[in-house]
N, C-alpha and C positions, 0 to 999 in steps of 0.2 A: 491535406494528403495523409498526414499521420493521424491515426485515430486510436484512442484507447477507450474500451468499453468495459465498465465494471458491472458485476452482477453478484448476487448472493446476500445482499442486505436484507434486513427484516427486523421483526420484533421478537425478542426472547426474554425469558425470565433471567434474573441474576443467577449466575452459575452455569448458564447455558453456553452453547457454542454456535458459531457461524463460520462459514468459509466463503471468503470473497475471491472472486476471479477477475482477472483483467486480461482482456485479449487485445494485443497490439497489432496494428496493421500499418503498412506504409513506411515503416522505419527500416532503412537499409543497413544501418550501422549495427554491428554486433557487439560493439564496445559500449562503454558508458554505464549508467546506473538506472535502476528501476526502483521505485519506492511506493510505499503506502503512506498516505497522509490522512489526517482527520481534522475536522473543525468542530469543536464542541462549543456550546453556548458560552458567549463571553470571552472566547479565546480566538486567537489567530490560528490559521491553518499551520499544523506542525507535523513533522514526520513521526511515524511510529515504527516503521520497519523499512529498511532499505538494503540494497545489495548491488554489488557490481555484477554486470551481466555475464562476464566471463569468469571472474575469479570469485564468484559468489561466496561471501562470508557475511551473512546478514548482521546488521546492527539493529538493536532495538532500543526504543525509548525506555527509560527506567520504569515508567508507569505500566508498561505492557510486558516487560521482560519476564520470561518464564511462563507466560500465558499465551502469547501470540507467536506464530511461526510463519516466516516468509519462505516461499519456495518458488521455483521457476522451472518451466519446461520450455526451453528455447525452441525445440522442434515444433512446438505448437504455438509459439509466440504468446504464451500465456503465463501469467504470474498469479500467485495465490497468497492469501493471508488467512491462515487458520487462526481463529480466535476462540480460545477456551476460557473457562472460568470468568465469563463476562460480568462486568460490574456496571451499575447504573452510570457511573462516571465515564464509561466507554461510549455512552450515547453521543452520536454526532453523525456528521456526513463524512464518509470515507472516500478518498480519491486515490486512484493509482496515477503514477506519473513516470515520465521518462525524460532523460536529457537527450542531447543531439549526438551522442556517441563520444562524449568527452573522455579523454584518457588522463588519468591522474586525478588528484584532488580527493576530497572526501564525498562519499555518497550521501552524507548527512547534511550537506550544504544545500539548503532549499533553493537557492538562487540558480542552481545549475539546471533545474527542471523546467522545461518549457512546454512539454506536451502533457496534457492533463485529461483525465476522463471526466465524465459528467458528474460523477459522484453517486454514491448509493447510501441511503439512510440506514443507520443501525440504531435501534432503540432497545435499551435494556431496562427492564422494570424490576422493582424490588419484589 
């Protein structure tokens, strides 16, 4: 019933930019968290940018801080990840995710997310 669809991935040169979009449908809760995650070669899936759906104050992984920006448009049920100054190490599969409307806790807790998009590939070349 709940569906998240990512778009915006692609291939860019180092220093370039991409904007990822995630459209959420079927989730009736207005609370909880939304997040962007990525899986890079040799690593487990990890969060890169997350935010509370209501009290949005994005948190960023140290590796992307200052380069990536999370935003949301609740009226459109859409979340975004603006990625600037991309580096080759940013290469990976990016996923958007949502929890089931949990209140409290940290949005950086990966275990709370149960709804996931299919993923979109981001490739950054030197």
